[in-house]
All heavy atoms as an XYZ file, in Angstrom:
920
protein
N      40.559    -82.206     11.543
C      40.641    -82.413     10.111
C      40.033    -81.311      9.413
O      38.946    -80.783      9.781
C      40.049    -83.722      9.681
C      40.031    -83.870      8.170
S      39.008    -85.188      7.496
C      39.978    -86.593      8.060
N      40.619    -80.805      8.360
C      40.065    -79.741      7.539
C      39.767    -80.311      6.206
O      40.521    -81.019      5.561
C      41.144    -78.609      7.333
C      41.499    -77.987      8.697
C      40.559    -77.535      6.409
C      42.596    -76.977      8.617
N      38.577    -80.004      5.664
C      38.155    -80.362      4.344
C      38.030    -79.115      3.485
O      37.649    -78.076      4.008
C      36.751    -81.040      4.357
C      36.657    -82.367      4.997
C      35.147    -82.803      4.956
C      37.484    -83.433      4.299
N      38.301    -79.224      2.208
C      38.077    -78.112      1.266
C      37.177    -78.562      0.196
O      37.281    -79.699     -0.336
C      39.438    -77.698      0.653
N      36.126    -77.740     -0.045
C      35.118    -78.160     -1.013
C      34.846    -77.008     -2.021
O      34.860    -75.812     -1.632
C      33.762    -78.552     -0.305
C      33.982    -79.811      0.579
C      33.205    -77.429      0.512
N      34.571    -77.402     -3.217
C      33.977    -76.389     -4.169
C      32.551    -76.153     -3.852
O      31.831    -77.129     -3.756
C      34.184    -76.925     -5.612
C      35.619    -77.082     -6.079
C      36.023    -78.342     -6.508
C      36.442    -75.983     -6.190
C      37.351    -78.552     -6.952
C      37.764    -76.213     -6.660
C      38.167    -77.424     -7.017
N      32.177    -74.869     -3.792
C      30.781    -74.625     -3.497
C      30.244    -73.558     -4.523
O      30.962    -72.595     -4.856
C      30.631    -74.041     -2.078
N      29.138    -73.890     -5.103
C      28.444    -72.997     -5.999
C      27.049    -72.780     -5.423
O      26.196    -73.639     -5.358
C      28.294    -73.648     -7.392
C      27.663    -72.677     -8.365
C      29.646    -74.108     -7.901
N      26.866    -71.512     -4.889
C      25.615    -71.208     -4.199
C      24.955    -69.995     -4.835
O      25.678    -69.046     -5.228
C      25.937    -70.929     -2.733
C      24.632    -70.562     -1.984
C      26.574    -72.055     -2.073
N      23.695    -70.022     -4.982
C      22.895    -68.920     -5.525
C      21.529    -68.918     -4.860
O      21.203    -69.836     -4.127
C      22.835    -69.054     -7.056
N      20.715    -67.916     -5.176
C      19.435    -67.760     -4.606
C      18.504    -68.858     -5.016
O      17.534    -69.206     -4.308
C      18.806    -66.421     -4.954
C      19.429    -65.231     -4.194
C      20.768    -64.774     -4.754
O      21.244    -65.317     -5.824
O      21.345    -63.871     -4.193
N      18.745    -69.407     -6.250
C      17.934    -70.547     -6.762
C      18.805    -71.717     -7.232
O      19.932    -71.465     -7.581
C      17.041    -70.119     -7.935
O      17.846    -69.746     -9.029
C      16.150    -68.916     -7.539
N      18.236    -72.865     -7.220
C      18.973    -73.999     -7.735
C      19.348    -73.816     -9.192
O      20.463    -74.151     -9.619
C      18.153    -75.345     -7.537
C      18.853    -76.535     -8.190
C      17.909    -75.609     -6.083
N      18.424    -73.286     -9.967
C      18.666    -72.995    -11.375
C      19.879    -72.126    -11.605
O      20.691    -72.399    -12.527
C      17.429    -72.427    -12.069
C      16.195    -73.389    -12.038
C      15.481    -73.462    -10.739
O      15.620    -72.525     -9.851
O      14.736    -74.444    -10.521
N      19.968    -71.017    -10.828
C      21.115    -70.075    -10.974
C      22.388    -70.818    -10.546
O      23.434    -70.678    -11.236
C      20.854    -68.841    -10.171
C      22.033    -67.842    -10.168
C      22.222    -67.248    -11.553
C      23.342    -66.220    -11.540
N      23.742    -65.740    -12.847
N      22.324    -71.600     -9.471
C      23.575    -72.326     -9.052
C      23.999    -73.305    -10.099
O      25.177    -73.402    -10.388
C      23.272    -73.042     -7.712
N      23.050    -73.970    -10.728
C      23.389    -74.953    -11.839
C      24.013    -74.229    -13.027
O      24.908    -74.740    -13.636
C      22.192    -75.747    -12.219
C      21.737    -76.790    -11.261
C      22.769    -77.981    -11.205
O      23.521    -78.240    -12.158
O      22.786    -78.657    -10.136
N      23.481    -73.092    -13.313
C      24.005    -72.291    -14.415
C      25.491    -71.904    -14.168
O      26.352    -72.069    -14.974
C      23.149    -70.996    -14.600
C      23.669    -70.100    -15.731
C      22.788    -68.789    -15.820
O      21.593    -68.985    -15.670
O      23.331    -67.736    -15.972
N      25.741    -71.433    -12.958
C      27.128    -71.113    -12.529
C      28.042    -72.312    -12.588
O      29.193    -72.300    -12.951
C      27.151    -70.398    -11.209
C      26.481    -69.028    -11.128
C      26.344    -68.625     -9.669
C      27.282    -67.993    -11.919
N      27.475    -73.404    -12.115
C      28.299    -74.675    -12.078
C      28.588    -75.171    -13.433
O      29.689    -75.737    -13.599
C      27.482    -75.742    -11.355
N      27.830    -74.875    -14.430
C      28.122    -75.287    -15.822
C      29.399    -74.625    -16.279
O      30.221    -75.289    -16.978
C      26.953    -75.070    -16.756
O      25.768    -75.707    -16.300
C      27.223    -75.469    -18.153
N      29.571    -73.351    -15.971
C      30.801    -72.647    -16.335
C      32.038    -73.316    -15.586
O      33.069    -73.457    -16.182
C      30.720    -71.190    -16.022
N      31.817    -73.679    -14.352
C      32.885    -74.321    -13.602
C      33.178    -75.675    -14.198
O      34.343    -76.096    -14.276
C      32.471    -74.427    -12.121
C      33.523    -74.974    -11.249
C      34.828    -74.503    -11.339
C      33.220    -75.891    -10.287
C      35.831    -75.003    -10.487
C      34.215    -76.388     -9.436
C      35.512    -75.958     -9.523
N      32.127    -76.412    -14.681
C      32.318    -77.703    -15.329
C      33.252    -77.524    -16.532
O      34.201    -78.321    -16.689
C      31.007    -78.249    -15.885
C      30.005    -78.645    -14.781
O      30.534    -78.994    -13.633
O      28.829    -78.592    -15.012
N      33.070    -76.512    -17.362
C      33.814    -76.304    -18.506
C      35.269    -75.937    -18.137
O      36.240    -76.398    -18.730
C      33.225    -75.214    -19.407
C      33.935    -74.886    -20.714
C      34.145    -76.228    -21.569
C      33.149    -73.843    -21.494
N      35.407    -75.066    -17.151
C      36.796    -74.638    -16.695
C      37.536    -75.887    -16.271
O      38.727    -76.030    -16.529
C      36.593    -73.631    -15.569
C      37.926    -73.099    -15.113
C      38.756    -72.190    -15.696
C      38.653    -73.530    -13.918
N      39.896    -71.956    -14.931
C      39.813    -72.831    -13.844
C      38.358    -74.447    -12.924
C      40.758    -72.948    -12.808
C      39.236    -74.650    -11.878
C      40.476    -73.870    -11.856
N      36.918    -76.754    -15.451
C      37.633    -78.023    -15.023
C      38.056    -78.866    -16.161
O      39.126    -79.384    -16.187
C      36.729    -78.778    -14.058
C      36.674    -78.243    -12.644
C      35.591    -79.029    -11.867
C      37.985    -78.333    -11.960
N      37.153    -78.931    -17.182
C      37.535    -79.682    -18.373
C      38.776    -79.030    -19.062
O      39.723    -79.747    -19.491
C      36.368    -79.760    -19.394
C      35.280    -80.708    -19.049
C      34.176    -80.554    -20.095
C      35.734    -82.161    -18.973
N      38.789    -77.740    -19.142
C      39.900    -77.002    -19.722
C      41.238    -77.330    -18.924
O      42.184    -77.637    -19.518
C      39.683    -75.538    -19.723
C      38.787    -74.985    -20.735
C      38.206    -73.702    -20.627
C      38.463    -75.730    -21.843
C      37.374    -73.172    -21.613
C      37.571    -75.273    -22.853
C      37.018    -73.968    -22.678
N      41.181    -77.192    -17.601
C      42.380    -77.347    -16.858
C      42.874    -78.833    -16.801
O      44.042    -79.083    -16.507
C      42.320    -76.735    -15.400
C      41.315    -77.508    -14.575
C      42.075    -75.290    -15.467
C      41.474    -77.164    -13.134
N      41.965    -79.760    -17.043
C      42.346    -81.193    -17.043
C      42.806    -81.602    -18.359
O      43.171    -82.744    -18.628
C      41.138    -82.023    -16.571
C      40.828    -81.811    -15.107
C      39.578    -82.493    -14.679
O      38.779    -82.974    -15.536
O      39.296    -82.567    -13.428
N      42.812    -80.721    -19.375
C      43.192    -81.044    -20.749
C      44.685    -80.649    -20.921
O      45.364    -80.153    -20.015
C      42.365    -80.294    -21.773
O      42.713    -78.939    -21.768
N      45.153    -80.987    -22.107
C      46.609    -80.632    -22.457
C      46.873    -79.168    -22.636
O      47.979    -78.720    -22.490
C      47.090    -81.393    -23.735
C      47.072    -82.841    -23.564
O      47.273    -83.279    -22.395
O      46.925    -83.603    -24.547
N      45.822    -78.403    -22.881
C      46.002    -76.990    -23.002
C      45.217    -76.208    -21.958
O      43.962    -76.287    -21.948
C      45.552    -76.472    -24.457
O      44.224    -76.968    -24.741
N      45.871    -75.473    -21.058
C      45.215    -74.799    -20.051
C      44.237    -73.715    -20.641
O      44.487    -73.186    -21.673
C      46.330    -74.111    -19.239
C      47.578    -74.519    -19.854
C      47.339    -75.281    -21.049
N      43.239    -73.340    -19.890
C      42.291    -72.407    -20.417
C      42.863    -70.965    -20.530
O      43.623    -70.508    -19.663
C      41.200    -72.377    -19.374
C      41.877    -72.780    -18.145
C      42.982    -73.760    -18.526
N      42.549    -70.250    -21.606
C      43.021    -68.891    -21.765
C      42.226    -67.894    -20.892
O      42.593    -66.726    -20.708
C      42.853    -68.607    -23.203
C      41.726    -69.490    -23.673
C      41.844    -70.702    -22.798
N      41.085    -68.355    -20.387
C      40.162    -67.524    -19.619
C      39.254    -68.387    -18.823
O      39.206    -69.649    -19.023
C      39.365    -66.659    -20.561
C      38.541    -67.508    -21.575
C      37.201    -67.909    -21.205
C      39.071    -67.894    -22.784
C      36.516    -68.710    -22.063
C      38.285    -68.727    -23.607
C      36.995    -69.081    -23.245
O      36.291    -69.869    -24.114
N      38.535    -67.808    -17.893
C      37.452    -68.550    -17.165
C      36.191    -68.337    -17.943
O      35.748    -67.204    -18.179
C      37.355    -67.957    -15.787
C      36.567    -68.964    -14.823
C      37.147    -69.650    -13.874
C      35.174    -69.107    -15.041
C      36.458    -70.544    -13.044
C      34.475    -69.945    -14.206
C      35.103    -70.668    -13.238
O      34.391    -71.545    -12.455
N      35.535    -69.444    -18.406
C      34.383    -69.326    -19.232
C      33.161    -68.802    -18.464
O      33.009    -69.039    -17.248
C      34.144    -70.719    -19.770
C      34.753    -71.582    -18.679
C      35.951    -70.796    -18.134
N      32.291    -68.115    -19.161
C      31.041    -67.706    -18.611
C      30.031    -68.850    -18.699
O      30.199    -69.803    -19.429
C      30.490    -66.448    -19.306
O      30.096    -66.813    -20.623
N      28.948    -68.698    -17.952
C      27.864    -69.703    -18.057
C      27.329    -69.756    -19.432
O      26.971    -70.821    -19.954
C      26.777    -69.393    -17.025
N      27.223    -68.608    -20.052
C      26.693    -68.568    -21.421
C      27.601    -69.330    -22.436
O      27.133    -70.040    -23.240
C      26.566    -67.032    -21.883
C      26.024    -66.949    -23.277
C      25.861    -65.419    -23.698
O      25.971    -64.574    -22.892
O      25.627    -65.241    -24.900
N      28.961    -69.094    -22.249
C      29.934    -69.814    -23.096
C      29.688    -71.341    -22.933
O      29.682    -72.057    -23.899
C      31.318    -69.377    -22.767
O      31.459    -67.986    -23.031
C      32.335    -70.195    -23.550
N      29.609    -71.751    -21.652
C      29.484    -73.197    -21.414
C      28.190    -73.721    -21.991
O      28.142    -74.855    -22.594
C      29.559    -73.430    -19.867
N      27.107    -72.964    -21.834
C      25.800    -73.424    -22.361
C      25.796    -73.537    -23.884
O      25.347    -74.490    -24.450
C      24.736    -72.433    -21.916
C      23.276    -72.842    -22.282
C      22.229    -71.983    -21.713
N      22.468    -70.514    -21.939
C      22.866    -69.700    -20.976
N      23.194    -70.089    -19.784
N      23.095    -68.445    -21.273
N      26.438    -72.505    -24.544
C      26.485    -72.545    -26.058
C      27.428    -73.619    -26.560
O      27.128    -74.244    -27.577
C      26.997    -71.170    -26.516
C      26.043    -70.090    -26.473
C      26.544    -68.811    -27.019
C      25.526    -67.705    -26.941
N      26.133    -66.417    -27.424
N      28.519    -73.948    -25.856
C      29.491    -74.955    -26.278
C      28.937    -76.345    -26.120
O      29.062    -77.182    -26.955
C      30.781    -74.787    -25.507
C      31.851    -75.766    -25.848
C      33.067    -75.665    -24.992
N      34.113    -76.567    -25.381
C      34.111    -77.880    -24.973
N      33.122    -78.382    -24.345
N      35.146    -78.633    -25.332
N      28.375    -76.624    -25.013
C      27.880    -77.970    -24.634
C      29.012    -78.905    -24.323
O      30.193    -78.539    -24.367
N      28.712    -80.189    -24.160
C      29.721    -81.154    -23.828
C      29.521    -82.400    -24.672
O      28.353    -82.876    -24.889
C      29.617    -81.614    -22.347
C      29.782    -80.460    -21.359
C      28.740    -80.048    -20.575
C      30.976    -79.803    -21.280
C      28.866    -79.012    -19.670
C      31.142    -78.704    -20.421
C      30.106    -78.357    -19.578
N      30.622    -83.012    -25.074
C      30.574    -84.299    -25.820
C      30.240    -85.332    -24.796
O      30.236    -85.125    -23.596
C      31.888    -84.608    -26.460
O      32.922    -84.898    -25.467
N      29.943    -86.561    -25.259
C      29.597    -87.665    -24.347
C      30.731    -87.959    -23.438
O      30.583    -88.156    -22.186
C      29.266    -88.967    -25.156
N      32.031    -88.004    -23.897
C      33.151    -88.279    -23.056
C      33.362    -87.090    -22.043
O      33.763    -87.370    -20.888
C      34.386    -88.511    -23.829
O      34.815    -87.440    -24.570
N      33.149    -85.869    -22.491
C      33.297    -84.694    -21.624
C      32.213    -84.766    -20.553
O      32.475    -84.480    -19.398
C      33.142    -83.437    -22.366
C      34.341    -83.075    -23.217
C      34.194    -81.905    -24.068
O      33.020    -81.522    -24.410
O      35.246    -81.194    -24.385
N      31.024    -85.194    -20.929
C      29.967    -85.244    -19.911
C      30.245    -86.281    -18.817
O      29.934    -86.110    -17.644
C      28.582    -85.625    -20.615
C      27.424    -85.488    -19.642
C      27.215    -84.188    -19.090
O      27.122    -83.180    -19.757
N      27.155    -84.090    -17.760
N      30.892    -87.362    -19.221
C      31.384    -88.381    -18.134
C      32.313    -87.721    -17.182
O      32.231    -87.907    -15.940
C      32.051    -89.539    -18.850
C      31.094    -90.426    -19.586
C      31.795    -91.606    -20.300
O      32.974    -91.897    -19.913
O      31.201    -92.213    -21.177
N      33.238    -86.895    -17.651
C      34.171    -86.174    -16.764
C      33.444    -85.207    -15.940
O      33.750    -84.995    -14.745
C      35.230    -85.528    -17.596
C      36.264    -86.440    -18.243
C      37.227    -85.649    -19.111
C      38.147    -86.615    -19.846
N      39.102    -85.912    -20.770
N      32.486    -84.489    -16.482
C      31.659    -83.522    -15.750
C      30.954    -84.250    -14.634
O      30.946    -83.714    -13.485
C      30.634    -82.772    -16.689
C      29.586    -82.051    -15.879
C      31.377    -81.829    -17.588
N      30.341    -85.396    -14.936
C      29.631    -86.118    -13.922
C      30.562    -86.553    -12.795
O      30.201    -86.475    -11.590
C      29.005    -87.398    -14.519
C      27.821    -87.041    -15.498
O      27.349    -85.846    -15.441
O      27.474    -87.884    -16.238
N      31.778    -86.974    -13.076
C      32.781    -87.281    -12.045
C      33.152    -86.069    -11.247
O      33.249    -86.093    -10.012
C      34.005    -87.921    -12.635
C      33.865    -89.398    -12.940
C      35.232    -90.125    -13.244
N      36.039    -89.444    -14.203
C      35.911    -89.633    -15.490
N      35.025    -90.459    -16.013
N      36.689    -88.954    -16.343
N      33.409    -84.911    -11.970
C      33.815    -83.725    -11.250
C      32.733    -83.189    -10.362
O      32.968    -82.616     -9.327
C      34.218    -82.635    -12.279
C      35.611    -82.873    -12.799
O      36.465    -83.527    -12.111
N      35.854    -82.390    -13.957
N      31.478    -83.398    -10.770
C      30.344    -82.861     -9.962
C      30.344    -83.514     -8.589
O      29.804    -82.999     -7.640
C      29.000    -83.183    -10.682
C      28.655    -82.191    -11.798
C      28.346    -80.853    -11.237
N      28.058    -79.849    -12.201
C      26.849    -79.351    -12.432
N      25.817    -79.858    -11.696
N      26.643    -78.455    -13.375
N      30.966    -84.721     -8.372
C      30.968    -85.341     -7.066
C      31.964    -84.599     -6.131
O      31.905    -84.801     -4.933
C      31.506    -86.752     -7.259
C      30.536    -87.665     -8.029
C      31.111    -89.029     -8.307
O      31.868    -89.524     -7.517
N      30.624    -89.639     -9.357
N      32.716    -83.646     -6.683
C      33.688    -82.781     -5.927
C      33.013    -81.455     -5.502
O      33.685    -80.599     -4.957
C      34.888    -82.553     -6.685
C      35.627    -83.826     -7.043
C      36.728    -83.666     -8.100
N      37.353    -82.373     -8.191
C      38.260    -82.051     -9.090
N      38.615    -82.924     -9.965
N      38.778    -80.885     -9.132
N      31.744    -81.208     -5.980
C      31.175    -79.874     -5.782
C      29.929    -79.986     -4.918
O      29.203    -80.984     -4.949
C      30.728    -79.337     -7.151
C      31.748    -79.136     -8.146
S      31.008    -78.464     -9.625
C      32.068    -79.166    -10.882
N      29.675    -78.834     -4.261
C      28.412    -78.676     -3.561
C      27.656    -77.567     -4.282
O      28.193    -76.466     -4.432
C      28.632    -78.293     -2.094
C      29.597    -79.225     -1.309
C      29.744    -78.674      0.114
C      29.090    -80.615     -1.300
N      26.495    -77.908     -4.771
C      25.788    -76.948     -5.664
C      24.292    -76.774     -5.135
O      23.652    -77.817     -4.901
C      25.693    -77.420     -7.078
C      27.158    -77.694     -7.620
C      24.941    -76.503     -7.995
C      27.210    -78.468     -8.878
N      23.843    -75.606     -5.040
C      22.405    -75.378     -4.707
C      22.189    -74.071     -4.015
O      23.021    -73.137     -4.058
N      21.093    -73.995     -3.294
C      20.818    -72.773     -2.488
C      21.684    -72.862     -1.272
O      22.218    -73.945     -0.958
C      19.318    -72.755     -2.119
O      19.045    -73.884     -1.244
C      18.428    -72.787     -3.292
N      21.778    -71.795     -0.550
C      22.555    -71.739      0.685
C      22.050    -72.836      1.681
O      22.903    -73.543      2.294
C      22.463    -70.369      1.376
N      20.737    -72.974      1.845
C      20.278    -73.985      2.789
C      20.697    -75.363      2.327
O      21.060    -76.214      3.169
C      18.737    -73.882      2.797
C      18.125    -74.836      3.794
C      16.615    -74.759      3.822
C      16.016    -75.811      4.797
N      14.567    -75.880      4.696
N      20.559    -75.692      1.017
C      20.936    -77.022      0.533
C      22.402    -77.277      0.706
O      22.811    -78.383      1.160
C      20.580    -77.165     -0.958
C      19.112    -77.206     -1.234
C      18.819    -77.010     -2.684
O      19.482    -76.332     -3.452
N      17.724    -77.657     -3.160
N      23.244    -76.269      0.396
C      24.710    -76.445      0.517
C      25.088    -76.550      1.989
O      25.994    -77.316      2.338
C      25.442    -75.353     -0.182
C      26.948    -75.419      0.083
C      25.174    -75.470     -1.713
N      24.433    -75.762      2.886
C      24.718    -75.881      4.330
C      24.451    -77.350      4.787
O      25.301    -77.910      5.513
C      23.756    -74.975      5.079
C      23.991    -75.071      6.634
C      23.054    -74.175      7.390
C      23.385    -74.242      8.819
N      22.313    -74.524      9.701
N      23.377    -77.915      4.326
C      23.115    -79.367      4.741
C      24.151    -80.280      4.208
O      24.610    -81.204      4.907
C      21.698    -79.750      4.218
C      20.611    -79.062      4.892
C      19.217    -79.271      4.274
O      19.128    -79.973      3.219
O      18.220    -78.707      4.793
N      24.681    -80.043      2.984
C      25.734    -80.881      2.359
C      27.000    -80.709      3.191
O      27.745    -81.732      3.424
C      25.932    -80.482      0.938
C      24.724    -80.839      0.038
C      24.974    -80.294     -1.342
O      25.955    -80.539     -2.047
N      24.016    -79.457     -1.818
N      27.310    -79.462      3.550
C      28.529    -79.183      4.375
C      28.492    -79.917      5.721
O      29.399    -80.584      6.148
C      28.747    -77.683      4.560
C      29.131    -77.019      3.166
C      29.827    -77.370      5.621
C      29.116    -75.481      3.181
N      27.311    -79.804      6.341
C      27.146    -80.431      7.643
C      27.275    -81.949      7.556
O      27.856    -82.613      8.456
C      25.785    -80.003      8.275
C      25.754    -78.563      8.763
C      24.448    -78.047      9.152
O      23.392    -78.665      8.795
O      24.408    -77.060      9.879
N      26.771    -82.494      6.472
C      26.814    -83.947      6.253
C      28.298    -84.383      6.078
O      28.783    -85.334      6.628
C      25.980    -84.353      5.035
C      26.093    -85.854      4.749
O      25.782    -86.686      5.663
O      26.560    -86.201      3.613
N      28.965    -83.588      5.235
C      30.489    -83.908      5.012
C      31.251    -83.802      6.326
O      32.123    -84.660      6.642
C      31.066    -82.938      3.994
C      30.747    -83.251      2.555
C      31.288    -82.096      1.649
C      31.324    -84.571      2.107
N      30.969    -82.715      7.097
C      31.694    -82.560      8.380
C      31.486    -83.726      9.266
O      32.378    -84.174      9.956
C      31.232    -81.197      8.999
N      30.230    -84.210      9.333
C      29.902    -85.327     10.206
C      30.596    -86.642      9.654
O      31.182    -87.387     10.382
C      28.393    -85.506     10.304
C      27.950    -86.554     11.271
C      26.511    -86.724     11.417
O      25.783    -85.667     11.356
O      26.040    -87.863     11.459
N      30.437    -86.872      8.405
C      31.020    -88.110      7.817
C      32.480    -88.183      8.016
O      33.010    -89.251      8.256
C      30.693    -88.236      6.358
C      29.254    -88.764      6.082
C      29.068    -89.183      4.659
N      29.096    -88.047      3.783
C      29.498    -87.965      2.542
N      29.864    -89.129      1.968
N      29.529    -86.917      1.782
N      33.212    -87.045      7.776
C      34.631    -87.103      7.853
C      35.214    -86.606      9.174
O      36.389    -86.417      9.319
C      35.233    -86.260      6.693
C      35.001    -86.903      5.377
C      33.936    -86.496      4.536
C      35.868    -87.932      4.939
C      33.757    -87.139      3.354
C      35.640    -88.514      3.667
C      34.633    -88.085      2.913
N      34.291    -86.315     10.158
C      34.665    -85.767     11.441
C      35.581    -84.549     11.276
O      36.593    -84.475     11.959
C      35.327    -86.896     12.291
C      34.364    -88.061     12.547
C      34.989    -89.205     13.326
O      36.154    -89.029     13.822
O      34.340    -90.191     13.540
N      35.182    -83.677     10.403
C      35.989    -82.486     10.120
C      35.741    -81.366     11.172
O      34.641    -81.206     11.634
C      35.600    -81.937      8.745
N      36.815    -80.759     11.538
C      36.760    -79.619     12.498
C      36.524    -78.315     11.794
O      36.073    -77.334     12.341
C      38.021    -79.564     13.327
C      38.353    -80.775     14.062
O      37.440    -81.273     14.782
O      39.519    -81.294     14.000
N      36.965    -78.330     10.520
C      36.827    -77.075      9.702
C      36.583    -77.446      8.247
O      37.053    -78.452      7.776
C      38.199    -76.406      9.834
C      38.269    -74.993      9.262
C      39.542    -74.354      9.512
O      40.182    -74.510     10.598
O      40.033    -73.625      8.629
N      35.838    -76.652      7.662
C      35.507    -76.791      6.198
C      35.974    -75.437      5.441
O      35.533    -74.374      5.852
C      34.056    -76.985      5.912
C      33.454    -78.197      6.695
C      33.785    -77.151      4.394
C      33.644    -79.529      6.040
N      36.810    -75.599      4.460
C      37.184    -74.436      3.633
C      36.313    -74.470      2.420
O      36.216    -75.443      1.713
C      38.698    -74.603      3.225
O      39.393    -74.535      4.502
C      39.099    -73.382      2.372
N      35.753    -73.318      2.112
C      34.868    -73.171      0.956
C      35.614    -72.557     -0.170
O      36.288    -71.502     -0.014
C      33.656    -72.246      1.309
C      32.876    -72.787      2.476
C      32.769    -72.025      0.026
C      32.276    -74.101      2.334
N      35.623    -73.216     -1.311
C      36.331    -72.674     -2.494
C      35.196    -72.328     -3.528
O      34.684    -73.190     -4.267
C      37.248    -73.739     -3.123
C      38.220    -74.214     -2.045
C      38.021    -73.148     -4.349
C      39.054    -75.424     -2.456
N      34.849    -71.055     -3.613
C      33.829    -70.577     -4.581
C      34.409    -70.289     -5.904
O      34.392    -69.189     -6.370
C      33.253    -69.349     -3.872
C      34.443    -68.798     -3.231
C      35.339    -69.920     -2.817
N      34.977    -71.283     -6.611
C      35.695    -71.068     -7.825
C      34.709    -70.973     -9.011
O      34.619    -71.935     -9.821
C      36.708    -72.240     -8.023
C      37.720    -71.857     -9.045
O      37.933    -70.698     -9.380
N      38.437    -72.891     -9.582
N      33.978    -69.920     -9.047
C      33.017    -69.675    -10.156
C      33.289    -68.356    -10.807
O      34.021    -67.468    -10.282
C      31.553    -69.743     -9.569
C      31.373    -68.781     -8.443
C      31.195    -71.183     -9.212
C      29.967    -68.736     -7.833
N      32.739    -68.156    -11.979
C      33.026    -66.973    -12.790
C      32.387    -65.727    -12.130
O      31.290    -65.787    -11.576
C      32.550    -67.106    -14.236
O      31.132    -67.195    -14.207
N      33.154    -64.663    -12.094
C      32.696    -63.426    -11.570
C      32.857    -63.108    -10.183
O      32.436    -63.923     -9.340
N      33.578    -62.072     -9.838
C      33.789    -61.730     -8.408
C      32.528    -61.580     -7.665
O      32.390    -62.003     -6.530
C      34.614    -60.424     -8.270
N      31.509    -60.968     -8.253
C      30.201    -60.769     -7.584
C      29.511    -62.118     -7.315
O      28.970    -62.324     -6.219
C      29.294    -59.973     -8.481
N      29.656    -63.078     -8.211
C      29.050    -64.453     -7.919
C      29.872    -65.131     -6.762
O      29.251    -65.816     -5.943
C      29.171    -65.340     -9.174
C      28.227    -64.841    -10.205
O      27.125    -64.362     -9.931
N      28.650    -64.900    -11.517
N      31.166    -64.957     -6.721
C      31.960    -65.594     -5.640
C      31.547    -64.931     -4.336
O      31.395    -65.644     -3.282
C      33.484    -65.487     -5.921
C      33.917    -66.325     -7.100
C      35.426    -66.342     -7.208
N      35.966    -65.012     -7.597
C      36.043    -64.549     -8.808
N      35.617    -65.242     -9.890
N      36.634    -63.341     -9.059
N      31.459    -63.627     -4.266
C      31.117    -62.916     -3.092
C      29.698    -63.277     -2.655
O      29.383    -63.521     -1.452
C      31.259    -61.382     -3.251
C      32.653    -60.963     -3.370
S      33.732    -61.317     -1.876
C      32.882    -60.433     -0.640
N      28.821    -63.457     -3.588
C      27.437    -63.859     -3.281
C      27.373    -65.240     -2.648
O      26.627    -65.444     -1.713
C      26.556    -63.775     -4.516
C      25.071    -63.886     -4.181
O      24.608    -63.217     -3.334
N      24.381    -64.756     -4.973
N      28.162    -66.187     -3.156
C      28.234    -67.519     -2.626
C      28.660    -67.419     -1.108
O      27.978    -68.014     -0.263
C      29.219    -68.460     -3.390
O      28.663    -68.799     -4.568
C      29.581    -69.683     -2.618
N      29.696    -66.662     -0.855
C      30.199    -66.540      0.518
C      29.161    -65.811      1.364
O      28.915    -66.178      2.567
C      31.492    -65.825      0.569
C      32.656    -66.574     -0.134
C      33.933    -65.761     -0.209
C      32.957    -67.944      0.489
N      28.526    -64.769      0.881
C      27.540    -64.019      1.629
C      26.376    -64.889      1.984
O      25.905    -64.900      3.152
C      27.093    -62.810      0.843
C      26.060    -61.914      1.556
C      25.537    -60.780      0.704
N      24.911    -61.263     -0.559
C      23.657    -61.793     -0.653
N      23.000    -61.958      0.409
N      23.186    -62.201     -1.822
N      25.889    -65.657      0.995
C      24.710    -66.493      1.306
C      25.029    -67.563      2.311
O      24.202    -67.900      3.166
C      24.221    -67.192     -0.025
C      23.530    -66.236     -1.059
C      23.401    -66.906     -2.374
C      22.247    -65.697     -0.549
N      26.240    -68.175      2.161
C      26.606    -69.235      3.138
C      26.842    -68.583      4.587
O      26.383    -69.262      5.538
C      27.853    -69.951      2.671
C      27.649    -70.993      1.574
C      29.006    -71.600      1.139
C      26.691    -72.084      2.013
N      27.494    -67.429      4.606
C      27.609    -66.788      5.897
C      26.293    -66.557      6.537
O      26.117    -66.695      7.776
C      28.408    -65.520      5.732
N      25.327    -66.154      5.781
C      24.034    -65.799      6.304
C      23.321    -67.075      6.833
O      22.792    -67.057      7.978
C      23.144    -65.172      5.243
O      21.823    -65.037      5.674
N      23.392    -68.168      6.113
C      22.675    -69.375      6.536
C      23.361    -70.051      7.762
O      22.726    -70.718      8.521
C      22.489    -70.338      5.350
C      23.700    -71.106      5.039
C      21.345    -71.285      5.617
N      24.736    -69.777      7.854
C      25.451    -70.365      8.997
C      25.426    -69.285     10.160
O      26.106    -69.476     11.147
C      26.849    -70.664      8.624
C      27.023    -72.072      8.009
C      27.168    -72.208      6.643
C      27.023    -73.188      8.829
C      27.309    -73.499      6.079
C      27.137    -74.420      8.286
C      27.328    -74.579      6.932
N      24.791    -68.127      9.963
C      24.740    -67.120     10.922
C      26.063    -66.574     11.308
O      26.495    -66.459     12.524
C      23.929    -67.551     12.204
C      23.455    -66.372     13.037
O      23.311    -65.272     12.476
O      23.379    -66.557     14.258
N      26.928    -66.372     10.259
C      28.275    -65.812     10.473
C      28.384    -64.354      9.943
O      29.374    -63.994      9.399
C      29.238    -66.656      9.671
C      29.340    -68.113     10.042
C      30.149    -68.901      9.089
C      29.786    -68.339     11.473
N      27.353    -63.631     10.201
C      27.349    -62.201      9.680
C      28.373    -61.305     10.363
O      28.582    -60.195      9.880
C      25.939    -61.645      9.863
O      25.575    -61.617     11.260
N      28.994    -61.767     11.406
C      29.999    -60.913     12.010
C      29.456    -59.905     13.062
O      30.111    -59.021     13.466
N      28.176    -60.002     13.306
C      27.574    -59.048     14.195
C      27.693    -59.424     15.671
O      27.852    -60.532     15.998
C      26.055    -58.891     13.900
C      25.784    -58.300     12.535
C      24.303    -58.230     12.299
C      24.080    -57.694     10.850
N      22.660    -57.656     10.578
């Protein structure tokens, strides 16, 4: 079985949460009647905020995400793999900025010892 998960990984929990906030807003945009004209930045999401009903959707969507440091997300991935008896996990780093996406993958590769050496 293969699982696919949204992963937001950074050097600190605070940075990962900041990146996840932009993803929260993007998910709200794509779940609305009008698709997003752009992928929002963390700053845009922070300035905009969420209404009470939007926050409920954010809370539900957060159940589809793995957020934290590489070590924390590795533990979450291993837990999911065990619970669902998954043979493979696909990581979807759908966060703003190519550098942030690459950093998520680099951090996870490092903690899983997948450096390719």
